[in-house]
C-alpha positions as CSV (number, residue, x, y, z in Angstrom):
1,M,-20.1,-22.5,23.1
2,T,-17.6,-25.0,21.3
3,L,-15.2,-26.8,23.3
4,A,-12.3,-24.5,21.8
5,Q,-14.1,-21.5,22.5
6,I,-14.4,-22.6,26.4
7,L,-10.6,-23.6,26.3
8,F,-9.6,-20.2,25.1
9,A,-11.3,-18.2,27.4
10,K,-10.3,-20.7,30.6
11,S,-6.7,-19.9,29.3
12,E,-7.7,-16.3,29.0
13,L,-8.6,-16.4,32.9
14,D,-5.3,-18.7,33.9
15,L,-3.2,-15.9,32.3
16,V,-5.1,-12.9,34.0
17,Y,-5.0,-14.9,37.4
18,V,-1.2,-15.7,36.8
19,F,-0.4,-12.2,36.0
20,D,-2.5,-11.0,38.9
21,K,-0.4,-13.2,41.1
22,A,3.0,-12.1,39.9
23,T,5.5,-9.8,41.7
24,F,6.1,-6.2,40.9
25,E,9.2,-7.0,39.6
26,G,7.9,-9.5,37.6
27,K,5.1,-7.3,36.0
28,T,8.3,-4.7,35.5
29,I,10.1,-7.4,33.4
30,I,7.0,-8.3,31.7
31,F,6.6,-4.7,30.5
32,V,9.7,-4.7,29.6
33,L,9.7,-7.9,27.2
34,L,6.5,-6.4,26.0
35,I,8.5,-3.2,24.6
36,F,11.1,-5.9,23.6
37,S,8.4,-7.6,21.2
38,I,7.2,-4.3,19.6
39,F,10.7,-3.5,18.8
40,A,11.5,-7.2,17.4
41,W,8.3,-7.3,15.4
42,S,8.8,-3.7,13.9
43,I,12.2,-4.4,12.9
44,M,11.4,-8.1,11.4
45,A,8.2,-6.3,9.2
46,T,10.5,-3.6,8.1
47,K,13.5,-5.5,7.3
48,A,11.3,-7.8,5.5
49,I,9.7,-5.9,3.0
50,E,13.5,-3.7,2.6
51,M,15.0,-7.1,1.6
52,R,12.0,-8.3,-0.6
53,R,12.1,-4.9,-2.5
54,A,15.6,-5.0,-2.5
55,R,15.5,-8.5,-4.0
56,K,13.0,-7.5,-6.8
57,F,14.7,-4.2,-8.0
58,N,18.0,-6.2,-8.1
59,R,16.1,-8.4,-10.5
60,L,14.6,-6.2,-12.4
61,F,18.1,-3.7,-12.4
62,E,20.2,-7.2,-13.5
63,E,17.8,-8.0,-16.5
64,E,18.1,-4.0,-17.6
65,F,22.1,-4.2,-17.1
66,R,22.5,-7.3,-19.4
67,A,20.3,-6.0,-22.1
68,Q,22.9,-3.2,-22.9
69,S,25.4,-3.1,-25.1
70,N,27.9,-0.5,-23.1
71,V,28.8,-0.7,-19.5
72,F,27.7,3.4,-19.3
73,A,24.6,2.8,-21.2
74,I,22.5,3.0,-17.9
75,F,24.8,5.6,-16.2
76,D,24.7,8.3,-18.8
77,R,21.0,7.8,-18.7
78,R,21.2,9.7,-15.3
79,L,18.4,7.5,-13.6
80,K,17.9,7.3,-9.9
81,V,16.9,4.0,-8.1
82,E,16.3,4.1,-4.4
83,G,16.3,0.7,-2.9
84,C,18.4,-1.2,-4.9
85,P,21.4,-2.3,-3.6
86,L,22.8,-3.5,-7.4
87,F,22.1,-0.5,-8.9
88,A,23.9,1.3,-6.0
89,V,27.0,-0.6,-6.6
90,Y,26.6,-0.1,-10.3
91,Q,25.9,3.9,-9.8
92,A,29.4,4.0,-7.8
93,G,31.6,1.8,-10.2
94,C,30.4,3.7,-13.4
95,Q,31.4,7.1,-11.2
96,E,35.2,6.1,-10.8
97,L,35.7,4.8,-13.8
98,D,33.7,7.7,-15.4
99,A,35.9,10.1,-13.5
100,R,39.3,8.1,-14.3
101,L,38.1,8.0,-17.9
102,R,38.0,12.1,-18.5
103,S,41.2,14.4,-18.0
104,A,41.2,17.7,-16.5
105,E,41.6,19.4,-19.8
106,S,39.0,17.8,-22.2
107,R,35.4,16.7,-20.8
108,Q,35.5,13.9,-23.1
109,R,36.0,10.1,-21.9
110,R,39.4,8.6,-23.5
111,G,39.1,5.1,-25.0
112,R,41.5,3.4,-22.3
113,I,42.0,2.9,-18.8
114,S,45.4,1.6,-17.0
115,L,45.9,-1.2,-15.1
116,I,46.1,1.3,-12.0
117,G,43.1,2.6,-12.9
118,M,41.1,-0.4,-13.3
119,E,42.3,-1.4,-9.5
120,H,40.9,2.3,-8.0
121,V,37.7,1.0,-9.5
122,K,37.7,-2.6,-8.1
123,R,38.4,-0.9,-4.5
124,T,35.5,1.7,-5.4
125,L,33.5,-1.1,-6.2
126,E,34.4,-3.4,-2.9
127,S,33.6,-0.1,-0.8
128,A,30.2,0.2,-2.4
129,V,29.2,-3.6,-2.1
130,A,30.6,-3.3,2.1
131,R,28.5,-0.3,2.5
132,E,25.4,-1.9,1.0
133,A,25.6,-4.4,3.1
134,L,25.7,-3.1,5.9
135,R,23.0,-0.9,5.1
136,L,20.9,-3.9,5.0
137,E,22.2,-5.5,7.8
138,S,21.5,-2.4,9.9
139,G,18.7,-2.9,12.9
140,L,19.3,-6.8,13.0
141,I,21.5,-6.2,16.3
142,L,18.4,-5.2,18.1
143,L,16.7,-8.4,16.8
144,A,19.3,-10.4,18.2
145,I,19.3,-8.7,21.4
146,A,15.9,-9.8,21.8
147,V,16.8,-13.2,21.0
148,S,19.5,-13.8,23.4
149,G,18.3,-11.4,25.9
150,A,14.5,-12.1,26.5
151,P,14.9,-15.4,27.8
152,F,17.5,-14.4,30.8
153,L,15.1,-11.6,31.2
154,G,12.3,-14.3,31.6
155,L,14.4,-16.4,33.5
156,L,15.6,-13.3,35.9
157,G,11.8,-12.8,36.7
158,T,11.2,-16.4,37.5
159,V,14.1,-16.8,39.8
160,W,13.1,-13.7,41.1
161,G,9.5,-14.5,41.8
162,V,10.2,-18.1,43.2
163,M,12.7,-16.9,45.8
164,S,10.0,-14.2,47.0
165,A,7.3,-17.2,47.0
166,F,10.0,-19.2,49.0
167,A,10.8,-16.3,51.3
168,G,6.7,-15.4,51.7
169,I,6.3,-19.1,53.0
170,A,9.3,-19.4,55.3
171,Q,8.1,-16.0,56.8
172,A,4.2,-17.4,57.5
173,A,5.5,-20.6,58.9
174,A,7.8,-18.8,61.1
175,A,5.0,-16.9,62.3
176,G,2.9,-19.9,62.8
177,S,1.0,-20.1,59.8
178,R,0.5,-23.0,57.6
179,G,3.0,-22.6,54.9
180,D,2.4,-25.4,52.5
181,L,1.9,-26.3,48.5
182,A,-1.5,-24.6,48.3
183,A,0.4,-21.5,49.8
184,M,3.2,-21.5,47.7
185,A,1.7,-22.1,44.2
186,P,0.0,-18.9,43.4
187,G,3.6,-17.4,44.2
188,V,5.5,-20.0,41.6
189,S,2.9,-19.7,39.3
190,G,3.0,-16.3,39.2
191,A,6.8,-16.2,38.6
192,L,6.6,-19.1,35.8
193,I,4.8,-16.3,33.8
194,T,7.7,-14.2,33.0
195,T,9.7,-17.2,31.5
196,V,6.7,-17.8,29.2
197,A,6.7,-14.2,27.9
198,G,10.6,-14.3,27.7
199,L,10.1,-17.0,25.2
200,L,7.3,-15.7,23.4
201,V,9.7,-12.7,22.5
202,A,12.7,-14.9,22.1
203,I,11.0,-17.7,19.6
204,P,9.4,-15.5,16.8
205,S,12.4,-13.1,17.0
206,M,14.9,-16.3,16.3
207,F,13.0,-17.5,13.4
208,G,12.9,-14.4,11.9
209,Y,16.6,-13.3,12.7
210,N,17.5,-16.5,11.2
211,W,15.4,-15.7,7.8
212,L,16.6,-12.1,7.7
213,V,20.2,-13.7,8.0
214,H,20.1,-16.1,5.2
215,T,18.4,-13.3,2.8
216,L,21.2,-10.8,3.5
217,R,23.7,-13.5,2.9
218,V,21.8,-14.1,-0.6
219,L,21.7,-9.9,-1.3
220,T,25.8,-10.1,-0.3
221,V,26.4,-12.9,-2.6
222,E,24.5,-11.5,-5.6
223,L,26.1,-7.9,-4.9
224,D,29.5,-9.5,-5.0
225,N,28.7,-11.6,-8.2
226,F,27.5,-8.7,-9.8
227,A,30.5,-6.1,-9.0
228,Q,32.6,-9.3,-10.7
229,E,30.8,-9.3,-13.5
230,L,30.8,-5.3,-13.9
231,V,34.5,-5.1,-13.3
232,S,35.0,-7.8,-16.2
233,K,32.6,-6.1,-18.7
234,M,34.6,-2.8,-17.5
235,E,38.4,-4.3,-18.2
236,T,37.1,-5.6,-21.5
237,E,35.4,-2.7,-22.8
238,Y,38.2,0.2,-21.6
239,L,41.4,-1.5,-20.1
240,S,44.2,-0.6,-21.5
241,E,45.4,-3.5,-24.4
242,N,48.9,-3.4,-23.0
243,D,47.5,-4.3,-19.4
244,H,45.7,-7.4,-20.5
């Protein structure tokens, strides 16, 4: 057996011993932290896949959009692209512009739109950008709760366990038994394991949360930039000359 295997086996035995010495309250908190950890890792994995997919689709759609000669070229093909935030913003903007260019009497698009009509299109694009940002952000609050709440739950278990250990020593001393460090050590070690568990939940969640927030900010800036580019192209092609 190698030194690494010996150390790993010893660490496992230490953890089993320390967990066995934890109080019922401490074990309950560890179980709650385990649930936190499962939720945190599932959210990190799900959002990482979702944002990576969104960035890939955004890049492909942006290339396709810039290759078109007319702002409605993709919209008129009636495509459906799931999981692409840029396409969702583009679709919302084109639907509003298309409705403004068509009159009730004729289903043909007019060649121009008024400045007031274009302002409505801009408001629609802003709402679409905000909606997509909120959709990408959904679920991150649970990860933030894991980051901020897990250490405090672990600390609660430690304080509770240390309090129980000191109470046990005091009761033993009052009964005439020996109450020294050796008697107190198992209870204190059992109490400290909840802090370790809290940190094991919070530290990976913190790194994952920071990475996801950074990626979300990048995607939101991309959405804002695309909305501005789309509005500019719409104004160039369809805004009335008198309103330029």
